[in-house]
N, C-alpha and C positions, 0 to 999 in steps of 0.2 A: 636166345632164340633156339639154339641147337638143342638144348636140354628140353625145352617145352615141346619141340617137334618130335623128339624121341618118345614122349609119353604116349602119343596116339590116343588121346582121350579128347572129349569135347572141350574141356578147359585148356588142355594143351594147345589145341587148334585155335582157340580164342586168343590165347596169349601170343601165338605166332602171328595171327592176323593183326592184332593191335601193334605188334612190333613192325610189321610190314607198313602199316599206316604211319607209324612214327618215322620210319626210314624215308618214306615218301615226303613227309612234311618238313624234315630238317634239311639243312644244306647237304646236297648229295655228295656222298663219299663213294668212290668207285668200289671199294671193298664191300661196303654195306649194300650197294645196289646189286652187286654180283651175288651176294648171299640171298638177297630178296628174290632175284630172278630164279635162282635155283629152287628156292622154296615154292615159288609160284608155279614152277613147272611140275613139281610133285603134286600140288593141289590140282592142277589141270589134268593130270594123268590119273587121278584117283577115280575109282568106280562110284564113289558117293557123289550124288548130285549137289549136296550141300557144300562139300569141299571143292567141287568144280566151280560153284558160284563164288566161293571165297577166292579162288584163283583168278576168276574173271575180274572181280572187283579189285583185287590186289594188282593185277596187270593194268587195269585202267588207271590206278593211282601212279604206277611207275611210268606209264606212257606220258602222263602229264609232265614228267621231268624231261624225258627225251624219247621220241617215238622209235629211235633205233633199238630200244630194248625189246621190241616185239619181233625182231628179225629171226630169232631162234625158235619161235613158236610156230 
């Protein structure tokens, strides 16, 4: 996920988004959730509307696990 996020291209963002969805779908690991929330925060603070949308949908999937993850936003 970190290498794909560093690429800063559409395919890199797509890979990161799919990884976020996978993290939300598997048994929650605190380390993975922390990584996902950090990545979602970067998406939400982006100037691109498309990346903000990805951040919102990623946040929605993380909130399904536990609503406490929205407190930092």
